[in-house]
LOTOR-67135 format. One record per residue: residue number from 1; residue in one letter; chain; x, y, z of N, C-alpha, C in turn. Coordinates in steps of 0.05 Angstrom, whole numbers, plus 5000, padded with zeros to 4 digits. Example, Ala and Ser with C-alpha at 12.3 -4.5 7.8 and 13.67 -1.06 7.14 Angstrom:
! LOTOR-67135
     n   res   chain    nxx    nyy    nzz   caxx   cayy   cazz    cxx    cyy    czz
     1     a       A   5264   4886   5156   5246   4910   5156   5264   4934   5156
     2     s       A   5257   4955   5142   5273   4979   5143   5258   5001   5157
***
This chain:
! LOTOR-67135
     n   res   chain    nxx    nyy    nzz   caxx   cayy   cazz    cxx    cyy    czz
     1     f       A   5013   4540   5602   4986   4549   5598   4980   4547   5568
     2     l       A   4955   4541   5563   4944   4542   5536   4922   4564   5536
     3     v       A   4926   4584   5519   4907   4606   5518   4894   4606   5490
     4     e       A   4868   4605   5490   4853   4606   5465   4835   4630   5465
     5     i       A   4835   4645   5442   4819   4669   5440   4800   4666   5416
     6     s       A   4775   4670   5421   4755   4669   5400   4734   4691   5405
     7     g       A   4735   4712   5388   4717   4734   5392   4725   4749   5417
     8     t       A   4706   4751   5436   4712   4763   5462   4715   4743   5484
     9     t       A   4716   4717   5477   4719   4696   5497   4748   4687   5498
    10     v       A   4759   4686   5523   4786   4676   5527   4785   4651   5545
    11     t       A   4797   4630   5535   4798   4605   5550   4827   4599   5558
    12     i       A   4831   4595   5584   4858   4589   5594   4858   4561   5606
    13     t       A   4877   4544   5597   4880   4517   5607   4905   4516   5624
    14     c       A   4902   4506   5649   4924   4504   5668   4941   4480   5660
    15     p       A   4968   4482   5663   4985   4459   5657   4985   4437   5678
    16     l       A   4972   4442   5700   4971   4421   5721   4951   4399   5713
    17     t       A   4957   4375   5720   4940   4352   5713   4925   4342   5738
    18     e       A   4930   4353   5761   4916   4343   5785   4886   4350   5784
    19     s       A   4871   4338   5801   4843   4343   5801   4835   4366   5820
    20     d       A   4853   4373   5838   4847   4394   5857   4862   4419   5849
    21     i       A   4851   4435   5830   4863   4459   5820   4847   4483   5831
    22     n       A   4861   4503   5841   4849   4527   5852   4859   4550   5835
    23     w       A   4840   4567   5825   4846   4590   5809   4845   4615   5825
    24     e       A   4865   4633   5821   4864   4660   5833   4863   4680   5810
    25     t       A   4840   4692   5807   4835   4711   5785   4821   4736   5795
    26     p       A   4823   4758   5781   4809   4782   5789   4779   4780   5782
    27     e       A   4771   4763   5764   4744   4760   5755   4731   4738   5771
    28     p       A   4705   4732   5766   4693   4709   5780   4708   4684   5776
    29     k       A   4712   4669   5797   4729   4645   5796   4712   4621   5785
    30     p       A   4726   4604   5770   4712   4580   5761   4708   4560   5783
    31     a       A   4693   4539   5777   4689   4518   5798   4716   4506   5805
    32     r       A   4719   4498   5830   4744   4487   5839   4749   4460   5826
    33     g       A   4773   4455   5818   4781   4430   5806   4781   4430   5776
    34     e       A   4771   4450   5763   4770   4450   5733   4797   4460   5723
    35     r       A   4806   4448   5700   4832   4456   5688   4828   4480   5670
    36     k       A   4804   4486   5661   4799   4508   5643   4786   4531   5657
    37     y       A   4795   4555   5651   4783   4579   5661   4774   4595   5637
    38     i       A   4748   4601   5635   4736   4615   5612   4727   4643   5621
    39     i       A   4737   4662   5606   4729   4690   5611   4711   4699   5588
    40     e       A   4686   4703   5593   4666   4712   5573   4667   4743   5572
    41     n       A   4664   4754   5548   4664   4783   5544   4688   4797   5557
    42     h       A   4711   4787   5550   4736   4799   5560   4739   4827   5548
    43     d       A   4748   4847   5564   4749   4875   5556   4778   4883   5548
    44     s       A   4795   4864   5542   4823   4869   5533   4840   4882   5555
    45     s       A   4832   4881   5579   4848   4891   5601   4867   4869   5610
    46     s       A   4891   4877   5620   4910   4857   5629   4902   4846   5657
    47     a       A   4911   4822   5662   4903   4809   5688   4925   4788   5695
    48     n       A   4928   4784   5721   4945   4762   5731   4928   4739   5738
    49     v       A   4934   4716   5727   4918   4691   5731   4937   4671   5743
    50     t       A   4928   4657   5764   4945   4637   5777   4928   4612   5780
    51     c       A   4941   4589   5774   4928   4563   5780   4948   4548   5798
    52     k       A   4937   4536   5818   4955   4522   5837   4941   4497   5848
    53     s       A   4957   4479   5855   4948   4455   5869   4962   4454   5896
    54     a       A   4963   4431   5908   4974   4429   5935   5004   4437   5936
    55     n       A   5020   4428   5916   5048   4434   5918   5059   4449   5894
    56     k       A   5044   4455   5873   5054   4470   5850   5036   4495   5845
    57     k       A   5050   4515   5834   5035   4540   5828   5046   4552   5802
    58     y       A   5027   4559   5784   5034   4571   5758   5021   4598   5756
    59     q       A   5036   4618   5747   5025   4645   5743   5026   4653   5714
    60     l       A   5006   4668   5706   5004   4677   5678   4996   4706   5678
    61     y       A   5011   4722   5663   5003   4750   5659   4988   4751   5632
    62     l       A   4962   4756   5633   4945   4756   5610   4942   4784   5599
    63     n       A   4951   4788   5574   4948   4814   5561   4938   4808   5533
    64     a       A   4913   4800   5531   4900   4791   5506   4883   4814   5495
    65     r       A   4887   4820   5470   4870   4839   5456   4848   4824   5441
    66     v       A   4824   4830   5446   4801   4816   5434   4783   4837   5420
    67     c       A   4767   4827   5401   4748   4844   5388   4723   4827   5379
    68     a       A   4701   4840   5379   4676   4825   5374   4672   4820   5344
    69     n       A   4682   4838   5327   4677   4835   5298   4700   4824   5282
    70     c       A   4719   4812   5295   4743   4802   5281   4736   4776   5267
    71     e       A   4750   4771   5245   4748   4746   5231   4774   4730   5234
    72     e       A   4772   4705   5239   4795   4688   5243   4803   4676   5217
    73     l       A   4829   4679   5210   4839   4667   5185   4861   4647   5192
    74     d       A   4860   4625   5179   4882   4606   5183   4905   4612   5164
    75     a       A   4927   4598   5167   4951   4604   5151   4946   4598   5121
    76     l       A   4930   4578   5115   4925   4571   5087   4910   4594   5073
    77     a       A   4890   4606   5087   4875   4627   5074   4892   4652   5070
    78     v       A   4910   4659   5089   4928   4682   5085   4947   4677   5062
    79     t       A   4958   4652   5060   4976   4645   5039   4962   4647   5012
    80     g       A   4937   4638   5010   4922   4640   4986   4916   4668   4977
    81     i       A   4910   4685   4996   4905   4714   4990   4930   4727   4979
    82     i       A   4952   4722   4992   4978   4734   4983   4985   4724   4955
    83     t       A   4983   4698   4951   4989   4686   4925   4971   4697   4903
    84     a       A   4945   4699   4908   4927   4710   4888   4934   4739   4881
    85     d       A   4941   4755   4902   4948   4783   4897   4973   4785   4880
    86     l       A   4993   4768   4885   5017   4769   4869   5012   4761   4840
    87     l       A   4995   4740   4836   4989   4732   4809   4974   4753   4793
    88     i       A   4955   4766   4806   4940   4788   4793   4959   4811   4786
    89     t       A   4976   4818   4804   4996   4840   4799   5014   4832   4775
    90     l       A   5024   4808   4775   5041   4799   4753   5025   4799   4726
    91     g       A   5000   4791   4727   4984   4792   4702   4980   4820   4692
    92     v       A   4975   4839   4710   4972   4867   4701   4999   4877   4690
    93     l       A   5021   4870   4702   5047   4879   4691   5052   4868   4663
    94     i       A   5045   4843   4659   5049   4831   4632   5031   4844   4612
    95     l       A   5006   4850   4619   4988   4863   4600   4998   4891   4593
    96     v       A   5007   4906   4613   5018   4933   4608   5042   4932   4590
    97     y       A   5060   4913   4595   5083   4910   4578   5075   4902   4549
    98     y       A   5057   4884   4546   5049   4875   4520   5036   4897   4503
    99     f       A   5019   4913   4516   5006   4934   4501   5024   4959   4497
   100     s       A   5044   4963   4513   5061   4986   4510   5084   4981   4492
   101     k       A   5092   4957   4486   5115   4952   4469   5110   4958   4440
   102     d       A   5084   4957   4431   5078   4964   4403   5079   4994   4398
   103     r       A   5079   5011   4418   5078   5040   4414   5106   5052   4414
   104     k       A   5127   5037   4416   5154   5048   4418   5162   5062   4392
   105     g       A   5155   5051   4369   5164   5063   4343   5146   5085   4334
   106     r       A   5123   5088   4344   5104   5108   4335   5109   5135   4349
   107     t       A   5103   5156   4334   5105   5183   4345   5077   5192   4351
   108     s       A   5074   5206   4373   5048   5215   4380   5043   5243   4366
   109     a       A   5019   5248   4358   5012   5273   4345   5000   5292   4366
   110     s       A   5017   5303   4383   5007   5321   4404   5008   5349   4393
   111     a       A   4996   5368   4408   4994   5395   4399   5021   5409   4397
   112     g       A   5040   5402   4413   5066   5417   4413   5086   5405   4394
   113     s       A   5080   5384   4380   5100   5372   4363   5100   5384   4335
   114     r       A   5124   5385   4322   5126   5395   4295   5123   5372   4275
   115     p       A   5113   5377   4251   5112   5356   4231   5141   5349   4223
   116     r       A   5146   5323   4218   5172   5314   4211   5175   5310   4181
   117     g       A   5173   5332   4167   5177   5331   4138   5205   5340   4131
   118     q       A   5209   5349   4105   5235   5360   4098   5238   5387   4111
   119     k       A   5262   5394   4118   5267   5420   4130   5262   5441   4110
   120     m       A   5250   5463   4118   5243   5485   4099   5269   5499   4092
   121     q       A   5272   5506   4065   5296   5518   4055   5297   5548   4060
   122     r       A   5274   5561   4059   5274   5590   4062   5251   5598   4081
   123     p       A   5254   5621   4094   5233   5629   4113   5208   5638   4098
   124     p       A   5186   5639   4112   5161   5648   4099   5164   5677   4090
   125     p       A   5148   5686   4070   5150   5713   4061   5142   5733   4082
   126     v       A   5156   5756   4081   5150   5777   4101   5125   5792   4092
   127     p       A   5106   5796   4109   5081   5809   4100   5084   5838   4092
   128     n       A   5102   5854   4103   5106   5882   4097   5132   5885   4081
   129     p       A   5131   5896   4056   5156   5898   4040   5175   5918   4052
   130     d       A   5167   5936   4070   5186   5955   4082   5207   5941   4100
   131     y       A   5201   5918   4108   5219   5904   4126   5234   5881   4113
   132     e       A   5234   5880   4087   5248   5859   4073   5278   5862   4077
   133     p       A   5292   5840   4079   5322   5842   4082   5334   5853   4056
   134     i       A   5357   5866   4059   5372   5877   4036   5384   5854   4021
   135     r       A   5378   5853   3995   5390   5833   3977   5409   5846   3958
   136     k       A   5425   5830   3946   5444   5841   3926   5428   5854   3903
   137     g       A   5436   5877   3894   5423   5890   3872   5399   5906   3880
   138     q       A   5391   5907   3904   5368   5922   3912   5375   5944   3932
   139     r       A   5399   5954   3932   5408   5973   3951   5395   6001   3946
   140     e       A   5386   6006   3922   5374   6032   3916   5349   6038   3932
   141     v       A   5335   6017   3941   5311   6022   3957   5318   6035   3983
   142     y       A   5342   6028   3994   5350   6038   4020   5371   6060   4017
   143     a       A   5377   6070   3993   5398   6089   3989   5391   6116   4002
   144     g       A   5366   6123   4004   5358   6149   4016   5360   6149   4046
   145     l       A   5364   6127   4058   5366   6125   4087   5395   6129   4096
   146     e       A   5400   6149   4111   5427   6154   4121   5426   6154   4151
   147     s       A   5448   6148   4163   5449   6148   4192   5450   6176   4202
   148     r       A   5437   6181   4223   5435   6208   4234   5459   6212   4253
   149     g       A   5471   6234   4252   5492   6241   4270   5481   6257   4294
   150     f       A   5487   6249   4317   5477   6263   4341   5498   6280   4352
***
């Protein structure tokens, strides 16, 4: 059998070459003797189709899915679409690599980053002198403080 599908039309060609071909189908039968059986507005339902002549009989189980709004693509168009998609993807990857390789040595100035200058040698001054750390020679300021015994 040769089965051709275009839109919602299904065309079935019988393998017999005789002129006296009889079709057994669930739908309206074609004229007797024709090799082609054409189903207009097929509803995608399965069907058993038989073509026979005097001494030979061929059966076909037809389970064709059809749609009215489908577009037919040949192999060359599908190959072209896939190739174009791969080339565009490769181009984007090359552009991203090219523009990102210059930023490797740079540091970003974000809000959470510290400036990279010399490390500070001493802490900032304490705002209240009562909390200054005890230094050598200044013990008399704290001499009046004694530990309490409980």
